[in-house]
C-alpha positions in Angstrom: -19.0 -15.0 12.1 -22.0 -16.5 10.3 -21.9 -20.1 9.0 -24.0 -21.6 6.3 -24.4 -25.3 5.6 -23.5 -26.6 2.1 -25.2 -29.6 0.6 -22.3 -31.7 2.0 -22.9 -30.2 5.5 -19.5 -28.5 5.3 -19.7 -25.1 6.9 -18.8 -22.1 4.7 -16.4 -19.8 6.5 -17.1 -16.0 6.2 -13.7 -14.3 6.5 -15.5 -10.8 6.1 -12.9 -9.6 3.6 -14.1 -6.2 2.2 -14.9 -5.8 -1.4 -12.6 -3.8 -3.8 -8.9 -3.9 -4.8 -6.6 -5.2 -2.2 -4.9 -1.9 -1.8 -8.2 -0.2 -1.0 -9.9 -2.8 1.3 -8.7 -1.4 4.6 -9.5 2.2 3.7 -13.0 1.1 2.5 -13.5 -0.9 5.7 -12.7 2.0 8.0 -14.8 4.3 6.0 -17.9 2.2 6.4 -17.5 0.5 9.8 -19.7 1.2 12.7 -18.3 3.2 15.6 -19.0 3.6 19.3 -19.5 7.1 20.6 -17.4 8.4 23.5 -20.2 8.2 26.0 -21.0 4.6 25.2 -17.3 3.6 25.3 -17.3 4.4 29.0 -20.1 1.8 29.5 -18.2 -1.0 27.8 -15.7 -3.4 29.3 -13.0 -5.3 27.4 -10.8 -8.1 28.7 -7.4 -8.4 27.2 -5.4 -11.5 28.1 -1.7 -11.0 27.6 0.7 -8.1 27.9 3.2 -8.8 25.1 3.4 -6.4 22.2 0.0 -7.3 20.9 -1.8 -7.3 24.3 -0.1 -4.3 25.8 -0.6 -2.1 22.7 -4.2 -3.2 22.4 -5.0 -2.6 26.1 -3.3 0.9 26.0 -5.0 1.9 22.8 -8.5 0.7 23.9 -8.0 2.5 27.2 -7.0 5.7 25.3 -10.2 5.4 23.2 -12.2 5.4 26.4 -13.1 1.7 26.9 -12.7 0.1 30.3 -10.0 -2.5 30.0 -9.1 -5.4 32.2 -5.6 -6.6 31.3 -4.1 -9.9 32.5 -0.6 -11.4 32.5 1.0 -14.4 34.0 4.2 -12.6 34.8 4.9 -10.4 37.7 5.1 -7.4 35.3 4.0 -6.7 31.8 7.6 -5.9 31.0 8.4 -9.6 31.3 6.2 -10.8 28.5 8.1 -12.9 25.9 8.0 -10.2 23.3 11.1 -8.9 25.2 13.1 -11.8 23.7 12.7 -10.6 20.1 16.1 -9.4 19.1 16.6 -8.5 15.5 14.1 -5.8 14.5 10.7 -4.8 13.1 9.8 -4.5 9.4 8.3 -1.4 7.8 8.1 -0.1 4.3 9.6 3.4 4.9 12.2 3.0 2.1 14.7 5.2 3.9 17.4 3.4 2.0 15.9 4.3 -1.3 16.5 0.7 -2.4 13.2 0.0 -4.1 11.0 -0.8 -1.1 7.3 0.0 -1.0 4.1 -1.2 0.8 3.5 -3.5 -2.2 7.0 -5.0 -2.0 6.6 -5.7 1.7 3.2 -7.2 1.0 4.7 -9.3 -1.8 7.7 -10.5 0.2 5.5 -11.5 3.1 3.1 -13.5 0.9 6.0 -15.1 -1.0 7.9 -15.8 2.2 4.7 -17.5 3.6 4.8 -19.8 0.5 1.5 -18.4 -0.8 -0.6 -19.7 2.1 -1.6 -16.5 3.8 -4.7 -14.2 3.2 -3.9 -11.5 0.7 -6.2 -8.9 2.3 -4.7 -9.4 5.8 -1.1 -9.2 4.7 -1.7 -6.1 2.6 -3.2 -4.3 5.6 -0.2 -5.4 7.7 2.2 -3.9 5.2 0.0 -0.8 4.9 0.0 0.1 8.6 3.7 -0.9 9.2 4.9 2.7 8.6 2.5 4.0 11.3 4.0 1.6 13.8 7.5 3.1 13.4 6.1 6.7 13.8 4.2 5.6 16.9 7.2 3.9 18.5 9.5 6.8 17.7 7.0 9.1 19.4 7.1 6.8 22.5 10.9 7.2 22.6 11.9 3.8 21.3 15.7 4.2 20.7 16.0 2.9 17.2 19.5 2.9 15.7 20.1 5.9 13.5 22.4 6.8 10.6 24.9 9.6 10.7 22.4 12.1 9.2 19.7 11.3 11.8 17.5 9.0 9.7 16.5 5.7 11.3 18.9 2.9 10.3 17.7 -0.3 8.5 19.2 -3.7 8.0 18.2 -6.7 6.0 16.4 -9.9 7.0 15.7 -13.2 5.3 13.3 -13.3 2.3 13.9 -9.7 1.2 16.4 -7.9 -1.1 15.8 -4.5 0.5 16.8 -3.1 3.9 13.5 -2.5 5.8 14.2 -3.8 9.3 14.3 -1.1 12.0 16.3 -2.2 15.1 17.7 -1.2 18.5 21.0 -3.2 18.7 19.9 -6.7 19.4 17.2 -5.7 21.9 14.4 -4.5 19.6 11.7 -6.5 21.3 12.6 -5.2 24.7 12.7 -1.6 23.6 9.4 -1.8 21.7 7.8 -3.5 24.7 9.0 -0.7 27.0 7.3 1.7 24.6 4.0 -0.2 24.8 4.4 -0.6 28.5 4.8 3.2 29.0 1.6 3.7 27.1 -0.1 1.0 29.1 1.1 2.5 32.4 -0.4 5.9 31.3 -3.8 4.2 30.9 -3.4 2.4 34.2 -2.7 5.7 35.9 -5.7 7.3 34.2 -7.9 4.5 35.5 -8.9 3.2 32.1 -6.9 -0.1 32.4 -6.9 -2.3 35.4 -3.9 -4.6 35.5 -4.0 -8.1 36.9 -0.4 -9.5 37.2 0.3 -13.2 38.1 -3.2 -14.2 36.8 -3.7 -17.0 34.2 -6.9 -17.4 32.2 -8.3 -20.9 32.6 -11.6 -20.6 30.7 -13.8 -18.4 28.7 -17.4 -17.7 29.8 -20.0 -17.9 27.0 -23.3 -16.3 27.5 -26.0 -16.5 24.7 -23.3 -17.6 22.3 -21.0 -14.7 23.0 -17.8 -14.4 24.9 -18.7 -12.4 28.0 -16.0 -13.1 30.5 -13.2 -15.3 31.8 -12.3 -17.5 34.7 -8.7 -16.7 35.8 -6.5 -18.2 38.4 -4.6 -16.0 40.8 -1.2 -17.7 40.7 -0.2 -16.3 44.1 -3.3 -17.4 46.1 -4.3 -20.3 43.9 -7.9 -19.0 43.9 -10.2 -18.9 40.8 -11.7 -15.6 40.1 -14.5 -14.4 37.7 -14.3 -11.4 35.4 -17.1 -10.1 33.2 -16.8 -8.0 30.0 -18.5 -7.2 26.7 -15.7 -8.7 24.7 -12.6 -10.8 25.3 -9.3 -10.4 23.5 -6.7 -13.2 23.5 -3.1 -12.1 23.0 -1.2 -15.0 24.6 1.4 -15.9 22.0 2.2 -19.2 20.3 2.4 -22.9 21.0 6.1 -23.6 20.3 6.6 -25.1 23.8 4.5 -28.1 22.7 8.0 -29.3 21.6 9.4 -28.7 25.1 12.7 -27.5 23.8 12.2 -24.3 21.9 13.3 -20.7 21.9 10.2 -19.7 23.9 10.3 -18.8 27.6 9.3 -21.6 29.9 6.0 -19.9 30.8 4.8 -19.6 27.2 1.8 -21.8 26.7 -1.2 -22.5 24.6 -3.8 -22.9 27.3 -5.8 -19.8 26.5 -5.9 -20.8 22.8 -7.0 -24.3 23.8 -9.8 -22.9 26.0 -11.0 -20.9 23.0 -10.7 -24.0 20.8 -12.8 -26.1 23.2 -15.5 -23.4 23.1 -15.8 -23.7 19.3 -13.1 -21.3 18.0 -11.5 -22.9 15.0 -7.8 -23.5 15.2 -6.1 -22.7 11.9 -3.0 -24.2 10.2 -1.5 -25.8 13.3 1.1 -27.6 11.2 2.8 -24.4 10.3 5.5 -24.3 12.9 8.6 -22.2 12.3 12.1 -23.7 12.7 14.5 -20.9 13.3 17.9 -21.5 11.6 20.2 -19.6 14.1 19.8 -21.2 17.5 22.6 -22.3 19.8 22.7 -26.1 19.5 21.4 -28.2 22.3 24.3 -29.5 24.5 22.6 -32.4 26.4 19.4 -33.9 27.6 19.0 -31.7 30.7 18.1 -28.4 29.0 14.7 -26.9 29.5 14.9 -24.4 26.6 17.1 -23.2 23.7 18.6 -19.8 23.1 18.0 -17.9 19.9 20.7 -16.0 18.1 19.0 -13.2 16.1 18.5 -13.6 12.4 20.0 -10.1 12.1 23.4 -11.9 12.4 22.9 -13.3 8.9 23.4 -9.8 7.5 27.1 -10.0 8.2 27.6 -13.6 9.3 28.2 -16.3 6.7 27.0 -19.8 7.2 29.2 -22.7 6.2 30.3 -26.3 6.8 33.5 -28.0 5.6 33.8 -29.1 2.0 35.7 -32.2 3.0 34.0 -35.0 5.1 37.3 -35.6 6.9 37.4 -32.0 8.1 33.8 -32.5 9.4 34.8 -35.6 11.3 37.8 -33.8 12.8 35.6 -31.0 14.0 33.2 -33.5 15.5 36.0 -35.3 17.3 37.4 -32.0 18.6 40.8 -32.4 16.9 40.1 -29.3 14.7 38.5 -25.9 15.2 36.5 -24.0 12.7 39.3 -21.3 12.5 41.7 -24.1 11.4 39.9 -24.6 8.1 40.9 -22.1 5.3 38.6 -20.3 3.0 39.1 -22.6 0.1 37.9 -25.6 2.1 34.7 -24.0 3.3 31.3 -24.6 1.8 29.1 -21.5 2.1 26.2 -23.7 1.1 23.4 -21.0 1.2 25.5 -18.7 -1.1 26.2 -21.7 -3.4 22.5 -22.9 -3.6 20.7 -19.5 -3.5 23.0 -16.9 -5.1 20.3 -14.2 -5.3 19.6 -14.2 -1.6 22.6 -16.0 -0.1 22.5 -16.1 3.6 19.3 -14.1 3.7 17.0 -16.8 2.4 13.8 -17.3 4.5 14.0 -19.2 7.7 12.4 -22.4 6.5 14.8 -22.6 3.5 17.9 -21.9 5.7 16.8 -24.4 8.3 16.2 -27.3 5.9 19.5 -26.6 4.2 21.3 -26.8 7.5 19.6 -30.1 8.3 20.5 -31.5 4.9 24.2 -30.7 5.4 24.2 -32.2 8.9 22.3 -35.3 7.7 25.0 -35.8 5.1 27.6 -35.9 7.8 29.0 -32.3 7.6 27.9 -31.1 11.0 30.6 -29.3 13.0 30.1 -30.1 16.7 30.3 -33.3 18.7 26.7 -34.3 18.0 27.1 -33.5 14.3 24.0 -31.2 14.6 25.5 -27.8 14.0 26.8 -25.5 11.3 29.1 -22.4 11.5 28.0 -18.8 11.5 31.2 -16.9 10.8 32.0 -13.2 11.1 35.6 -13.3 9.9 34.9 -11.6 6.5 32.8 -8.9 8.1 35.4 -8.1 10.8 38.2 -8.0 8.3 36.1 -5.7 6.1 34.4 -3.4 8.7 36.5 -3.8 11.8 35.6 -5.4 15.1 34.2 -2.1 16.5 31.6 -1.7 13.8 30.6 -5.4 14.0 30.3 -5.2 17.8 28.3 -1.9 17.5 25.7 -3.9 15.5 25.7 -7.2 17.4 27.6 -6.7 20.6 25.0 -7.9 23.0 24.4 -11.0 20.9 28.1 -11.7 20.9 28.1 -11.3 24.7 25.1 -13.6 25.0 26.8 -16.3 22.9 30.0 -16.1 24.9 28.1 -16.2 28.2 26.5 -19.5 27.1 29.3 -21.2 25.2 32.4 -19.6 26.6 33.5 -18.7 23.0 34.0 -15.1 21.9 32.9 -14.8 18.2 34.8 -11.6 17.9 38.2 -13.0 19.0 41.0 -13.6 16.5 41.7 -17.3 16.5 44.0 -18.0 13.6 45.8 -16.6 10.6 46.3 -18.7 7.5 48.2 -17.3 4.4 47.7 -13.8 5.7 43.9 -14.2 6.2 42.6 -13.6 9.7 40.0 -16.1 11.0 37.9 -15.3 14.1 36.0 -17.8 16.2 32.7 -18.7 14.5 29.4 -19.3 16.2 27.8 -22.7 16.1 24.1 -22.7 15.2 21.4 -25.3 14.5 17.6 -24.9 13.7 15.1 -25.0 16.6 11.4 -24.6 17.1 10.7 -20.9 17.3 7.5 -19.2 16.1 4.1 -20.7 15.3 2.3 -19.4 12.2 -0.8 -21.3 13.0 -3.2 -20.2 15.6 -6.8 -19.3 16.5 -8.7 -18.7 13.3 -9.9 -15.1 12.9 -11.7 -13.2 10.2 -10.6 -9.9 8.7 -11.9 -8.2 11.9 -9.6 -10.4 14.1 -12.8 -12.0 15.6 -12.8 -15.8 16.1 -15.6 -18.1 15.2 -17.0 -17.4 18.6 -18.8 -14.0 18.7 -17.2 -11.5 20.9 -13.9 -13.4 21.2 -10.9 -11.8 19.4 -7.4 -13.1 18.9 -4.3 -10.9 18.1 -0.6 -11.3 17.7 1.1 -14.7 17.5 -1.9 -16.6 18.9 -3.9 -16.0 15.7 -3.1 -17.4 12.3 -3.8 -14.5 10.1 -0.7 -13.0 8.4 2.3 -15.3 8.0 1.1 -18.2 5.9 3.3 -21.2 6.1 6.5 -19.3 7.1 7.0 -16.0 8.9 9.6 -13.6 7.5 12.1 -12.5 10.1 11.2 -9.2 11.9 7.5 -9.6 11.1 6.4 -10.9 14.5 6.9 -7.5 16.1 5.2 -5.8 13.2 2.1 -8.0 13.4 1.8 -7.8 17.2 1.9 -4.0 17.1 -0.2 -3.6 14.0 -3.0 -5.7 15.6 -2.8 -3.9 18.9 -2.3 -0.3 17.8 -4.0 0.0 14.4 -6.3 -2.9 13.6 -8.2 -4.2 16.6 -9.2 -0.7 17.9 -11.1 -0.2 14.7 -12.6 -3.7 14.1 -13.7 -4.4 17.7 -15.9 -1.3 17.5 -17.7 -2.8 14.6 -18.8 -5.6 17.0 -19.3 -3.4 20.1 -21.5 -1.0 18.3 -24.4 -3.4 18.9 -23.6 -3.7 22.6 -23.6 -0.2 23.8 -27.0 -0.6 25.2 -26.4 -4.0 26.7 -26.1 -4.3 30.5 -23.1 -5.7 32.2 -23.4 -9.4 33.1 -23.0 -10.2 36.7 -20.3 -12.7 37.6 -23.0 -14.5 39.7 -24.7 -15.6 36.5 -25.2 -19.4 36.1 -22.8 -19.4 33.1 -20.0 -18.2 35.4 -21.0 -20.7 38.1 -20.7 -23.6 35.6 -17.4 -22.4 34.1 -15.7 -22.1 37.4 -17.0 -25.5 38.6 -15.7 -27.1 35.4 -12.2 -25.5 35.9 -12.2 -26.6 39.5 -13.1 -30.1 38.6 -10.3 -30.3 36.0 -7.8 -29.0 38.5 -9.0 -31.4 41.2 -8.6 -34.3 38.7 -5.1 -33.4 37.7 -3.9 -32.8 41.3 -5.4 -36.0 42.6 -3.9 -38.4 40.0 -0.9 -39.0 42.4 1.2 -40.8 39.9 4.9 -41.4 39.6 5.9 -39.1 36.7 6.9 -35.4 37.1 5.3 -32.9 34.8 8.6 -32.1 33.1 9.4 -35.7 32.4 6.1 -36.2 30.5 6.5 -32.9 28.8 10.0 -33.8 27.7 8.7 -37.1 26.3 6.0 -35.2 24.4 8.6 -32.9 23.0 10.8 -35.7 21.8 7.9 -37.3 20.0 7.0 -34.0 18.4 10.6 -33.2 17.3 11.2 -36.7 15.9 8.0 -37.2 14.0 6.4 -33.8 13.6 9.5 -31.6 13.4 11.6 -30.4 10.4 10.9 -33.5 8.2 7.5 -35.2 8.3 6.2 -38.4 6.6 2.8 -40.1 6.5 4.2 -43.0 8.5 5.9 -40.8 11.1 2.8 -38.7 11.6 0.6 -41.8 12.1 3.2 -43.0 14.6 3.1 -39.6 16.4 -0.6 -39.7 16.8 -0.5 -43.2 18.3 2.3 -42.1 20.7 0.5 -38.9 21.6 -2.6 -40.9 22.7 -0.3 -43.0 24.9 1.2 -39.7 26.3 -2.3 -38.5 27.1 -3.0 -41.8 28.9 0.2 -41.5 30.8 -0.6 -38.0 31.9 -4.1 -38.9 32.9 -3.0 -41.8 35.0 0.6 -41.2 36.2 1.4 -37.5 36.5 2.5 -36.4 40.0 1.8 -32.9 41.3 3.6 -32.2 44.6 2.5 -29.7 47.3 -1.1 -28.6 47.9 -3.8 -27.6 45.6 -4.4 -24.4 47.5 -2.1 -21.4 47.3 0.9 -21.1 44.9 1.7 -24.3 43.1 3.9 -23.9 40.0 3.8 -27.7 39.3 0.0 -27.7 39.2 0.1 -24.7 36.8 2.6 -26.5 34.6 0.5 -29.7 34.6 -2.6 -27.6 33.5 -0.5 -26.3 30.6 0.9 -29.7 29.7 -2.6 -31.2 29.3 -3.2 -28.5 26.7 0.2 -29.1 25.0 -0.8 -32.7 24.4 -4.0 -31.7 22.7 -2.0 -29.1 20.7 0.5 -31.7 19.7 -2.3 -33.9 18.3 -3.7 -30.9 16.4 -0.3 -30.2 14.8 0.0 -33.9 13.7 -3.6 -34.1 12.4 -3.0 -31.0 10.3 0.4 -32.2 9.0 -1.0 -35.6 8.1 -4.0 -34.0 6.2 -1.8 -31.7 4.1 -0.2 -33.9 1.4 2.3 -31.3 0.2 5.3 -29.3 1.5 5.0 -25.6 2.0 7.0 -23.2 4.3 7.5 -24.6 7.7 5.5 -27.8 6.8 7.9 -30.2 5.0 6.5 -33.6 4.0 9.5 -35.6 2.8 7.3 -37.4 0.2 6.6 -34.0 -1.4 9.9 -32.4 -2.5 11.6 -31.4 -5.7 14.7 -33.2 -7.0 16.8 -30.5 -5.4 15.1 -31.0 -2.0 12.9 -27.9 -2.1 9.3 -27.8 -0.8 6.8 -29.0 -3.4 3.4 -27.3 -3.0 0.1 -28.7 -4.4 -1.9 -25.5 -5.1 -4.6 -27.5 -6.9 -5.6 -29.5 -3.8 -4.3 -27.5 -0.8 -4.8 -23.8 -1.5 -6.8 -23.2 1.6 -6.6 -22.4 5.3 -7.0 -25.6 7.4 -9.6 -24.8 10.1 -10.0 -27.5 12.8 -13.2 -27.7 14.8 -13.4 -29.2 18.3 -15.8 -32.2 18.5 -16.6 -32.0 22.3 -13.7 -34.1 23.7 -9.9 -34.1 23.6 -10.2 -37.9 22.8 -12.0 -37.3 19.5 -10.4 -36.3 16.3 -11.2 -32.8 15.2 -13.1 -32.0 12.0 -11.3 -30.2 9.1 -13.1 -27.2 7.6 -11.5 -25.4 4.6 -11.3 -21.7 4.0 -10.4 -21.3 0.3 -7.7 -18.7 -0.4 -8.3 -16.2 -3.2 -5.5 -14.2 -4.7 -6.2 -11.1 -6.8 -3.0 -9.0 -6.7 -0.2 -11.7 -6.6 0.4 -14.5 -9.0 0.9 -17.8 -7.1 4.1 -19.5 -8.3 7.0 -21.6 -7.0 9.2 -19.7 -4.7 12.6 -18.9 -6.2 15.5 -17.5 -4.1 18.2 -18.5 -6.6 17.9 -15.6 -9.1 
C-alpha cells in the first residue's frame, strides 16, 4: 500500500478498489491482475498462520496452485480451530427457495446489516463468490441438509427476509472445517503444505519493508523457531476474548494481530464488537467462557419476557417458571417492535432490545439478566420430531449445560401446551474490526496479508448471522489465491531469505526479551485473575452501552491494569519447555493493548452504529443514531512505537455508489 502525505500530514489510504461499476469490479480485477507462472510458483514460499476456515482453505488452495505453504496452528490438529464452533449456517445467494434472493440482495442486506459502515466493493465481491463456496463444499462432501426433492435446504437468519442460509443441523462450522481439512490434508500428502501444529506465532520478521517470515514458539518444547517466506498470511480469528467472558474458545487470542499492528499494520474499526443475542446466561463469577446458542434457533424460537413486572419478579425469585405464564401475559417484544422482521432482526438490534427489557426489570432468571427463547408455538405447529431434526444437537447442548430440556412439555393452560423455554442473554461473540486490509487483502505492511475474522473488511459495524463462515471461505478459496499473486508476481526472481539474516536475529532476541520479562516479574496475581479484571472493565465500560465518561474511565483503568500486569503477574513453572501459563500471559499482554484500542476507537466515534452503541447518540425509541456527515469512514489506528502511547487515528473515507445510505429500518 502506498501512502501520500496531505498538507495536514494525514496519510491518504489507498484501498486499491478497482474502477468501474461495483458489480464488475472483481471481474475486471481478475482480468487485469498479474499472475505467477507454474514454474515460478514452485520457487515461492507462503506462510499461513491459522487453520480455521480462512487459514485452512487458503493453505489448501495455495498448495493446489503450486506454492510451497507453511501452515501453523496453536491446536494439536487443524480440526480443532474455533471455526468448528460455528453452528447455524453459511449464507449464499443461490435462491433455491425462489423467494426473491440474488447476489445484489445479499450484498444489500450485508451492507445494511453492517449499518452502512463497510466497503461496498468488498461486500459485493463477498456476495458474488458466495455461490461458488457452496459448490466447492458440496464437492468436498459437506453434508448440507437437503429438501425432499434433493435440493439443498435453506433457513433464515437475522437481517434478511429471504432464506439463504445453508446448514448441516447445528454443526455447520464443524462440517465445513472438515471439508477444508480434507483439502488441506491432500496438499500435506502431496508435499505442498507443511503443517506445524502446536506452534504460536510471536512476531513477524520485516526485511526491507516487507514481511518475509515469522518467529514462532513451539508450544511443546518452549523453543523459539524461525521461518522464512516470500509472504505472510494471518488468519488467526478475532479479539473477543479481550472481554474474558465470551463465546470464543479459551485459546482464541489477538497476539498475531497485535504483532502485525506493532510492525505498522493499521488496526481498523476496533470498536465494532458484536454482542450475540442468544447466549446461555452467565451463572456465576467462576466461568471461563460462555456458550452460544445458534442464531438459527430464532427461525422457530420466539423471544419474550413477561408483560407484568410482578411475573418477572416471581420468575427471578424462582416461585414461577416460564411455562406457568400464559400466552396473553407474554411480551414478544421483537415481534412488537419490529413487525417486518420480528425475531429475525440483526444481532445488534436483538441484543440491545434484550438489554433494554432486562434493564427495565423484566429479566427472567435469578440475576435478572436473561430473556426467554421459546419453542412452544413451533412444537405445537410442526411437532417435536421436526423441531428436533432442525435443532436437536442444540437442544441437547442446552440440556447438558442447564439440565433443562427445551423440548419437554412443561404445562398446559386452557388447552394450550407450553414447553420449557431456553434462557438467553447477549454476550461478546464476533469482532467486526480487525487488521486493516486493502481490496487485495494486503495490510499496510507489504507482503503481509490478513484473511477471515482477523481482518476488518466485510461486515461494517455489525455482522449478519451466517456470514462469518462465508467470509472465511471466500477469502481463503476465492479471493486471496488471486490477489496474493498480484503481489508475488514481483518476487518470482527473488531469492529465499536465510533465517540467519540479522532481521531474524533481532526479531527472535526481542521476543526472548519480552518472554524473559514476563516470566521474571514474580508477582502475586495469576494470569486469569488479571484477565478477568480486564474483562470486567471492558464489559462494564466498553460493552453493550458506552458513554464518553465510561470510556474515559475505562482508559484510565486499563492503564492501571497494564501496570498491574507489568509489576504483579505471576507465572509458575519454568520458562523452558511447555508452560501454558506463560503462553496465556503473553496473550494477556496483547489483550490489554487491544482493550485500549477498542476504547480509543469507541471514544473517538461520537455516534451509534451497529455493535457500537454510544448512549448519548440514540433516537427517542432507543435505536442507534448514526452521524454520516462526520463518521462515514473506516477508523484506522496507527501504532506509535510503544504500547504506552496513544495510537494515531487515520481515516479511510467510505464511498457508496450502488446503495443509498439511510437509517436502518426493520419495522416495515
